N, C-alpha and C positions, 0 to 999 in steps of 0.2 A: 710268444704267448705270455701274457701278464700272469704272474703268480700272486695269488691272494693268500694272506694269512688265514689261519683258522678262525680268528676273531676279527677279521677285517670288517669295518663298518659297525662294530659293536662297541658300546660304552660300558665300562666295568668299574664298579666301586669295590675297593678292597679295604677292609678295616684292619687295624694292627699292621699296617704296611711298612712301618719304619725299619723293621729288622726281621730276621728269621724267615719263617715260612711265608709271611706276608710280603716281604721284600723279594723273595725268590719268585713268588707268584706274580708280582708286578713286572718283574723282568721277563718272565715267560709270556705273559699277556702282551707286553710291549712288542716282543719279537713276532708275535702272531697278529699284530695290527690293531689291537684294541686301543680305544681312547680311554685314558685312565683317570680315575679320581682316587687318590690315595689318602687315607685318613689314619690318624694315630693320635694317642694322647700326647705323644712327642711331636707336636705340630711342626717344629723346625726341621726335624729329620724327614718327616713326610713330605714337606715342601722341597727339601733338597733332592730327595729321590725322584719326586715328580718332575722337577726341573731337568734332571738328568734324562728322564725317559719321555719328556715332552707332554706331561700330564698336569693335573691340578692336584696340589697338596693342601690338606686342611688339618688343623687341630680338631680332635673329636673325642669326646668322652662318650663311650657307647652306652653308658648308664643314663644319659641325659636325653629326654624326649625332644627338647628344644634343639639340641645339637643335631639329632637325626633329621629334624625338619629342615635345618639349615643345609645339611649335606644334600638332601634331595632337591631343595630349591635351587641351590647353586649348580648342581649337576644339570638339572633341567634347563636352567637359564643359559648355560655355556655350551652344553653338549647334547641336550635333548633328553628324551626318556632313556633311563638306564636299561640295559639288556642283561647285565650280569651283576650279582652282588655276592661277594665273598665275605661272610661273617667269620673273620679270623681272629679278631682281638681277644686276648685272654691272658689270665695269669695262672701260675701253677705252684702255689706254696704247698708244702706238705707238713703235717703236724699230727701227732697222735690224737685220737678222738678225745681223751680225757683232758687234754691240754688245749683243745680248740674251744674258744668262746663262741657264743652265738653271734657276736659282732663280727668275729673273724670269718665264721661260716657264711654270713650274709655278704661280707665284702667280696668273697670269691664268687658266690652265685650271682651277685649283682652284675659283675662284668661278664662272666662266662655263660650265664643262662639268661638273665634279664636283658643283657646287651644283644644277644642273638634273637630273643623274642621281639625286641624293638626293631632290630634290623629286618626281621621277617615281616613285621607289621607295616613299617614304613616302606620297605622295599616292595612288598606286594601291592600296596596302594599306588606306588609310583609306576610299577612295571606292568600291571595287569592289562589284559585286553578288555575293552569295553565297546559298546556299540559306537561310541564317539571316537574311540582310539583303538581300533582292532590291531592285532599283531599277525604278521605273516609267519614268523618263526618264534617258537617259544622262548621266553626269557629263562634265566637260570639263577637260582639261589643255591649257593653252596655253603653249608655250615661246617666249620672245622670243629670236630669233636675230638676223640682220642680213643686209644685202646682201652683207657680207663673209663670210657663210657659204655664199654661192653663187658669187661671183667673188672673185678675189684683189686685193690692193693692196700695192705695195711698202711695206715698213716696218711691216707689221701681222702678222708671222708668228704670234705667240702669239694675238692676237685672232682672226684669221681661222681658225686651227686650232680654237680653242675653239668658234667659232660654226658652223663646218662640222660639227663633232662634234654640236652641238645639233640640226642639221638631220637627220642620219641617226639619231641617238638617238631623235628624235621619231617617225620612221617605224617604227623597230623596236618601240618601246613601243606604238604604235598597233596594229601587227599582233599583238603578244602579247596586248594587252587584248581585241582582237576574237576571237582564237582561243580565249581562255579564257572568253569570255562575261561579261566584267567590266562591261559597259555603261559604258565610259569611252571617249570620243573624245579623240584626242591630235593636236594640230596645232601648227605653228610659224608665227610671224610674222616677216617679214624687212623691217625698216624701212630706208629710205634714211637719209642723214644728217638727223638731226632736231634741232631747236634746243632741246636739253636742257642742263642745267648741265654735264654731262660734255662735250658737244660745244663748248659755249661756252668752257670752260676750255682745250680742245684748240686752238680757234681763236686764243685769246689767246697760248698758248704757241708755236704754229707761227708766228704773225705776228711775235712778238718774236724768235724764233730766226732766222727767214728775213730779217727786216728789212722785210718787205712791209707790216706793220701789220695790225691786227685787221680793219678793214673790207675791205681788199683780199683778205685771206685768206678772210673769210666769203663775199665775192662769188665768189671762185674756186671754192670748194667748192659753192656754190649752182649755179654754172654747169655742174657735172658732171652735173646732173639736167636732162633735156630740158624739164621744166616751168619751169626757171630759178630754182628756189628750194629751200630745205631744207623738210623736213616740220615740222609742229607736233606736240607731244605728243598733243594731242586727236585728231589724225587717225590716229595709231597706236592710240590707245585705242579709237577707233570700230571698227577692225578686230578688236581683241581682244574687244570687246563682242559683235561678230557671232559669233565663234567660241565664246564662252561661252553664247550664246543658242540657243534651239531653231531659229532660222532657218538654222543651219548643221548641221542634224541628219544630213545625208548626207555630211558631211566628216569624214574621219579619215586621218591620215598625210599630210595636205596641207601645202603651204607657201604662205602668203598673203603675197605680196610687195607692199609699200606703199612705193614708192621714187621716185615722180615720174618714172619711166621710166629710172632709172639702169641697170638690168640689161637694158634693151631695146636699148641701143646696141652 
């Protein structure tokens, strides 16, 4: 008997795919049979990973409408209509409110929120069911938010605002897709602190600035989670895979929290 992967026959676009959660998601999707389009502002690394996994890699600034149009056009030309979109690209600087300029605030929200809005808009237009192009199985948009899109943390005004926006944008797009019969499910994932390059850089920076050192800083952040550790990118990728697959067929407008108990305290 032939064994089919959970995403066999499906085409998936993943933004921010060069490292961290995006790269782990790409590997998980590849194992489950998806045809991949991997995008990242680091186009060379996106192309390298895509070549390894047998997909397409592209340089992509998620703030740029023209870049989104190019991603969708190339996907359609090479692989056909996309079935899954993972809006994962993001940045995570932290800075006290009174030290944050409007320019810095907008730089964070431009990537973390505007980029997800554009992904939803271009993704829905490319993926939706229409009388001319009906769908047998619902497509899936997965927006990567954060625990800091649910609860606040001092020193993260721009980041938390952007990730909270992703949370409610997701719900709104999910309802609009359902109301219009587009056959697209839209959900968000909310990771706890996950040991990605972005978090690793933050730990080194905070440890240096505070004088506590890298290992003590890492242990302190890990201790904020009741399970006593940070997440691994593969654990978040598993949640994204679930939302991309038919196993989550009755989920839309939902927020899937994968945080080691952080928001339960």
